[in-house]
C-alpha positions as a printed NumPy array, in Angstrom:
array([[-36.063,  14.425,  11.731],
       [-32.849,  12.941,  10.367],
       [-30.052,  13.841,   7.955],
       [-27.505,  11.356,   6.674],
       [-24.482,  12.178,   4.513],
       [-22.164,   9.922,   2.516],
       [-19.032,  10.997,   0.707],
       [-19.257,   8.014,  -1.621],
       [-22.611,   6.408,  -2.434],
       [-21.178,   3.251,  -3.933],
       [-21.308,   0.949,  -0.903],
       [-24.696,   2.191,   0.173],
       [-26.05 ,   1.641,  -3.363],
       [-24.7  ,  -1.926,  -3.393],
       [-26.377,  -2.621,  -0.041],
       [-29.728,  -1.327,  -1.266],
       [-29.432,  -3.402,  -4.45 ],
       [-28.781,  -6.472,  -2.305],
       [-32.033,  -5.777,  -0.4  ],
       [-33.89 ,  -5.212,  -3.665],
       [-32.896,  -8.7  ,  -4.831],
       [-35.275, -10.186,  -2.258],
       [-37.917,  -7.6  ,  -1.27 ],
       [-39.967,  -5.052,  -3.171],
       [-40.403,  -2.537,  -0.367],
       [-38.955,  -2.081,   3.079],
       [-39.335,  -0.019,   6.188],
       [-36.067,   1.276,   7.521],
       [-35.608,   2.058,  11.189],
       [-33.486,   5.222,  11.592],
       [-32.065,   5.419,  15.135],
       [-29.256,   7.287,  16.8  ],
       [-27.064,   4.173,  16.324],
       [-27.638,   3.703,  12.607],
       [-30.176,   2.364,  10.165],
       [-31.631,  -1.113,   9.955],
       [-34.39 ,  -3.206,   8.449],
       [-36.214,  -6.457,   9.224],
       [-38.435,  -7.747,   6.4  ],
       [-40.07 , -10.797,   4.905],
       [-40.167, -11.385,   1.17 ],
       [-43.62 , -11.225,  -0.474],
       [-44.066, -15.023,  -0.204],
       [-43.102, -14.898,   3.513],
       [-40.681, -17.829,   3.361],
       [-37.53 , -15.695,   3.485],
       [-36.381, -13.008,   5.922],
       [-33.672, -10.371,   5.594],
       [-32.066,  -8.377,   8.427],
       [-29.963,  -5.397,   7.437],
       [-27.861,  -3.109,   9.669],
       [-25.619,  -0.173,   8.86 ],
       [-24.063,   1.69 ,  11.834],
       [-23.867,   5.463,  12.137],
       [-20.061,   5.195,  11.79 ],
       [-20.528,   4.095,   8.175],
       [-21.674,   7.617,   7.206],
       [-19.639,  10.817,   6.959],
       [-22.382,  12.604,   8.918],
       [-25.267,  11.065,  10.787],
       [-27.982,  13.02 ,  12.65 ],
       [-31.118,  11.418,  14.08 ],
       [-33.229,  13.   ,  16.782],
       [-35.175,   9.851,  17.652],
       [-36.205,   6.557,  16.112],
       [-38.109,   7.005,  12.859],
       [-39.639,   4.537,  10.399],
       [-39.083,   5.23 ,   6.714],
       [-40.859,   2.975,   4.227],
       [-39.854,   3.058,   0.552],
       [-40.336,   1.09 ,  -2.589],
       [-36.864,  -0.292,  -3.256],
       [-37.17 ,  -0.406,  -7.046],
       [-37.714,   3.348,  -7.178],
       [-35.077,   4.014,  -4.536],
       [-32.44 ,   1.961,  -6.348],
       [-33.149,   3.629,  -9.706],
       [-32.508,   7.001,  -8.061],
       [-29.367,   5.803,  -6.308],
       [-27.967,   4.664,  -9.659],
       [-27.942,   8.336, -10.74 ],
       [-25.505,   9.333,  -8.04 ],
       [-22.275,   7.797,  -9.319],
       [-19.238,   9.716,  -8.16 ],
       [-21.34 ,  12.143,  -6.068],
       [-21.727,  12.912,  -2.433],
       [-25.18 ,  11.997,  -1.122],
       [-27.534,  13.276,   1.526],
       [-30.698,  11.644,   2.795],
       [-33.299,  13.513,   4.887],
       [-37.026,  13.638,   5.496],
       [-39.251,  16.551,   4.502],
       [-43.068,  16.704,   4.33 ],
       [-43.458,  12.943,   4.569],
       [-40.992,  12.4  ,   1.714],
       [-37.493,  10.98 ,   1.597],
       [-35.196,  13.479,  -0.086],
       [-32.163,  12.039,  -1.947],
       [-29.696,  14.7  ,  -2.829],
       [-26.508,  14.315,  -4.885],
       [-23.775,  16.91 ,  -4.962],
       [-20.823,  17.196,  -7.371],
       [-18.125,  19.839,  -7.451],
       [-20.397,  22.357,  -9.236],
       [-23.684,  20.581,  -9.484],
       [-26.582,  19.417,  -7.347],
       [-29.644,  17.27 ,  -8.066],
       [-32.363,  16.02 ,  -5.778],
       [-35.199,  13.519,  -5.794],
       [-38.206,  13.142,  -3.503],
       [-39.664,   9.714,  -2.764],
       [-42.982,   9.257,  -0.902],
       [-42.5  ,   7.668,   2.486],
       [-45.013,   4.791,   2.543],
       [-46.629,   2.904,   5.396],
       [-45.777,  -0.76 ,   5.544],
       [-47.594,  -3.311,   7.708],
       [-46.174,  -4.633,  10.95 ],
       [-42.642,  -5.871,  10.422],
       [-40.76 ,  -8.807,  11.855],
       [-38.718,  -7.867,  14.91 ],
       [-37.239, -11.202,  15.952],
       [-34.996, -13.681,  14.289],
       [-36.094, -17.334,  14.144],
       [-34.866, -19.353,  17.101],
       [-32.918, -22.186,  15.534],
       [-30.087, -24.167,  17.154],
       [-28.06 , -24.911,  14.006],
       [-25.884, -28.032,  13.936],
       [-23.54 , -26.876,  11.182],
       [-21.618, -23.601,  10.811],
       [-19.598, -22.931,   7.676],
       [-17.572, -19.969,   6.407],
       [-16.826, -20.132,   2.716],
       [-15.778, -17.864,  -0.121],
       [-18.761, -16.202,  -1.752],
       [-17.631, -16.997,  -5.297],
       [-17.419, -20.742,  -4.504],
       [-20.931, -20.825,  -3.141],
       [-22.344, -18.782,  -5.995],
       [-20.772, -21.06 ,  -8.603],
       [-22.069, -24.213,  -6.849],
       [-25.635, -22.834,  -6.638],
       [-25.575, -21.891, -10.305],
       [-24.159, -25.26 , -11.316],
       [-26.815, -27.385,  -9.601],
       [-29.651, -25.004, -10.457],
       [-29.274, -26.114, -14.084],
       [-31.232, -29.315, -13.303],
       [-33.841, -28.268, -10.704],
       [-35.624, -25.354,  -9.048],
       [-34.694, -26.781,  -5.606],
       [-31.242, -27.666,  -4.283],
       [-30.122, -29.666,  -1.273],
       [-27.337, -28.77 ,   1.113],
       [-25.883, -31.642,   3.149],
       [-23.03 , -31.351,   5.664],
       [-21.371, -34.371,   7.2  ],
       [-17.931, -34.692,   8.756],
       [-15.68 , -32.294,   6.854],
       [-17.705, -32.28 ,   3.653],
       [-20.385, -30.004,   2.268],
       [-22.421, -31.362,  -0.613],
       [-24.722, -29.209,  -2.74 ],
       [-26.92 , -31.201,  -5.111],
       [-30.106, -31.194,  -7.193],
       [-32.137, -33.799,  -9.078],
       [-34.49 , -33.083, -11.976],
       [-36.523, -35.149, -14.417],
       [-33.694, -35.264, -16.935],
       [-30.474, -34.784, -14.982],
       [-28.726, -34.71 , -11.643],
       [-25.95 , -32.414, -10.384],
       [-23.668, -32.438,  -7.348],
       [-20.861, -30.213,  -6.1  ],
       [-18.778, -31.37 ,  -3.123],
       [-16.449, -29.317,  -0.939],
       [-13.985, -30.42 ,   1.678],
       [-12.637, -27.94 ,   4.212],
       [ -9.575, -26.089,   2.932],
       [ -8.664, -22.763,   1.324],
       [ -8.431, -24.325,  -2.167],
       [-12.   , -25.663,  -1.917],
       [-13.483, -22.348,  -0.876],
       [-14.468, -23.539,   2.641],
       [-12.407, -21.715,   5.273],
       [-14.105, -22.968,   8.431],
       [-16.521, -25.795,   9.062],
       [-17.972, -26.959,  12.359],
       [-20.365, -29.93 ,  12.297],
       [-21.958, -30.925,  15.624],
       [-24.446, -33.222,  13.895],
       [-24.919, -34.028,  10.23 ],
       [-27.502, -31.838,   8.559],
       [-29.496, -31.941,   5.351],
       [-32.15 , -29.588,   3.961],
       [-33.675, -28.562,   0.58 ],
       [-34.377, -24.999,  -0.508],
       [-35.748, -23.112,  -3.529],
       [-32.754, -22.115,  -5.61 ],
       [-34.096, -18.73 ,  -6.748],
       [-34.3  , -17.492,  -3.167],
       [-30.8  , -18.687,  -2.297],
       [-29.43 , -17.013,  -5.421],
       [-31.247, -13.766,  -4.549],
       [-29.761, -13.855,  -1.042],
       [-26.15 , -14.405,  -1.991],
       [-25.828, -12.493,  -5.253],
       [-25.211,  -9.201,  -3.397],
       [-22.079, -10.528,  -1.648],
       [-18.729,  -9.603,  -3.144],
       [-17.054, -12.628,  -4.746],
       [-13.904, -12.284,  -2.655],
       [-15.765, -12.   ,   0.649],
       [-16.876, -14.731,   3.045],
       [-20.391, -16.021,   3.48 ],
       [-21.416, -17.769,   6.683],
       [-23.912, -20.62 ,   6.492],
       [-25.73 , -22.212,   9.429],
       [-27.623, -25.428,   8.708],
       [-29.904, -27.911,  10.536],
       [-31.91 , -30.771,   9.076],
       [-35.278, -29.528,   7.764],
       [-34.896, -26.171,   9.508],
       [-34.437, -22.613,   8.128],
       [-30.987, -21.943,   6.77 ],
       [-29.131, -18.843,   8.008],
       [-26.89 , -16.958,   5.631],
       [-24.886, -13.891,   6.656],
       [-22.189, -11.647,   5.155],
       [-20.825,  -8.122,   5.198],
       [-21.025,  -5.71 ,   2.308],
       [-18.822,  -2.694,   2.985],
       [-20.033,  -1.44 ,   6.399],
       [-23.425,  -3.112,   6.041],
       [-24.313,  -6.429,   7.679],
       [-26.856,  -8.818,   6.157],
       [-28.521, -11.868,   7.698],
       [-31.   , -14.039,   5.817],
       [-33.239, -16.913,   6.797],
       [-34.985, -19.237,   4.34 ],
       [-37.546, -21.888,   5.17 ],
       [-36.801, -25.376,   3.781],
       [-38.972, -27.594,   1.62 ],
       [-40.194, -30.529,   3.706],
       [-40.674, -33.734,   1.692],
       [-43.371, -35.947,   3.198],
       [-42.515, -39.601,   2.566]])
């Protein structure tokens, strides 16, 4: 049994929408320390790890660890109806109850708790050569710019420069950043130069949930999964995406 209360549903709704950008359904782990999720996208080339501590909620009660599987599309539609309301989440008769309370009103929804196959418990073991912290808006703009010419984009880090590029049948695009507040890159550590290519739609789905003014951390290694992480309110997100390997 568990019961979770939030005085303002806004941040929680944003976190669930960020998850829904990448996965269709997810199994949340409700523990005494908070709620979390490890999941692969339907194509199994991308992973998301989500954590939200018990301190993020106005009230948090969990007797023991419990798995709660839900279809995120349905869950997010319901959460969108709770603007300006206090929210409670609890389980009852194998259903997740979502309850919204206003000053003189109350409404509730019940979502079936579904069983989801074995999840992914461990993160990929990758020793990344490049670690970058940059403003989310700068990364979003660069991804959107180069995505105009191809469905895949390349990230290349060398020295103090990050290059994001793409090449299509009819055009090429390239955005280059050098470390500095004005460029959007706040920190950049390069042990060895790194270069890898990724499907742009997945990258866009991963980063679109981040607030424009926040920081996104990128970890890169040549032809290895990219790691992307950021905070959204009290929630922490970590993503991994497998690269496209070009055989020459």
